[in-house]
C-alpha positions, 0 to 999 in steps of 0.5 A: 952323631954318626951318619953311615952311607950304604955302600951302594948309591946312585942309579943302578945300571939299568936306570942309568941306561934308560935315563941316558936314552931318554935324554938322547931321544928328547934332544933329537925329537919332539914327539917322544911318548912313554906309557908311564913314567920311565922310572919311579923318581919324581925328580927325574920324571919332572926333568924329562917332562921339561925336556919334552917326554910325553907320558900317556896312558895308552897307545890310543893317546899317541897319534904319531912319533916315537914310543919310548919303552921305559925301564920296566918294559912292555908286553910284546903285544903292546909293542907289536900294536905300536909298530902296526900303528906306524910308531917308531919304537925305542926299547929302553927296557932294563937288560935284567928285565929283558932277560927275564922276559925272554926266559919266561917266554922260553919256559912257556914254549917248553910247556912249563907252568910259569909262576911270576913272583911279584906285584901283579899291578907293577908294570914290569910284572905285566910286561913279563906276563905278556911274554908268558901267556897263561902264567900265574902271578903270585905276590902273597900266599893265597888261602886257597892253594888249589890253583897252585897244587894243580900246576905241573912242571913249574918254573919260577921267575920273579920281579927284579925288585922283589924283596929277597926274603919274600922270594925265598918264602914263596919259593919254599911254599911252592916247592913244599906242595909241588913235585917238579919246580925249577927256580930262577932267581931273577931279582936284579943283582943291584937290587939284591946288593942294596937290600943286603947293604940296607939289612947290614946297615940297619943292624948298626944304626938307630934310624934309617933314612931311605931316599927315593920315590914313594912309588918305587917298589925297590925303595919301599922294600929297603925301608921294610927291610930296615924296619924288620931289622929293628931300626926305625925307618923314614922314606923320603924323596929329598932333603926337604922331606926330613923332619928334625924331630926324627933325629932327637937323641939318635946317635947313628943314622943310616942312609940308603937309596933306591935304584932310581935315586940320583946319588946327589940326593943322598949328599943333600940329605947328609948336608941337611943333617950336618946343618942341623947337627954340626958335629955329625960325621959322615962315614962310608960303609 
C-alpha cells in the first residue's frame, strides 16, 4: 500500500492567526467570549473551551468582558452593538475574509448590486452580507431567475471556502443573463490550493481520507471534489474514526486535510494505517 499526502497540510494562515490570538486572550483574561466556535474543528474547540473561551449564542449572553471575533468575522452591526454595550472587542477575523467584507462594502457604496456566492447560513457569509445591505446571497441556481435578471451593475464576491467549480458555474449562469457583471474571485488562495491538490491526488488514488471537522465547509468540499474525480472518500475528524474494512484491497490511499485541521492529525492517521498495514509507504506529493 502507498499512502500519498496532499501537498498542503495543517492550519491555513488565517486559522493560525485566530488560534494564536485566542490562546493569548484566554491566557491574559478570564472573561473572553465568542459567538460561535472560532474554527470548525472539534479538537481545537475543546482545547480553547478548557482554556476558558466561552461560546455564546448572542450578545445578550455577554454581560461584560471581551467579545472575541472569530475567523469567520461578524457583521458590523453586531460589533457596533458590542461596543455600545461596553464590551472589549478583539477582532481575529481572517484577513482574507476582512478583505471581502471591505470589498462588498465598497461595491455597495458604488451603487452596485452585490451578489455573494455561498451558504446563506454560514457565519462568514452572514458577516459579509452585513457589510452589503440589500445584497443577494446565492448558493444554488434558483428555478425562478426573475430576481437575478432584474439586477443591474452586478458585482460578485464569494465565501472564501466555496467550491471553485461551483463558483465558475454560478458566475457563468449570472453572466449569461446580465449585461454588466464584475467578478471578484474571493475564494481563499489556501482553499483553492487545497482543492486543486485534492483534485490531483484523487485522480491518482483508489480512496481518499479527508481529515477535518464534519461541520467545516472547506473540508466537506475536499471530500466532494475527490468523489467527483472518481475516488471513494471518507471524511474523518481523527484517526479514531478510521475503519479498517475501508482499506481492504486498496493499493493507493490519499490523505488531505481541511484548513482548520492541525497537521499532526494527518500524521496520526498515517500512523494508524501503518499499524494495520506494516508494509505501507507514506509519500509526500
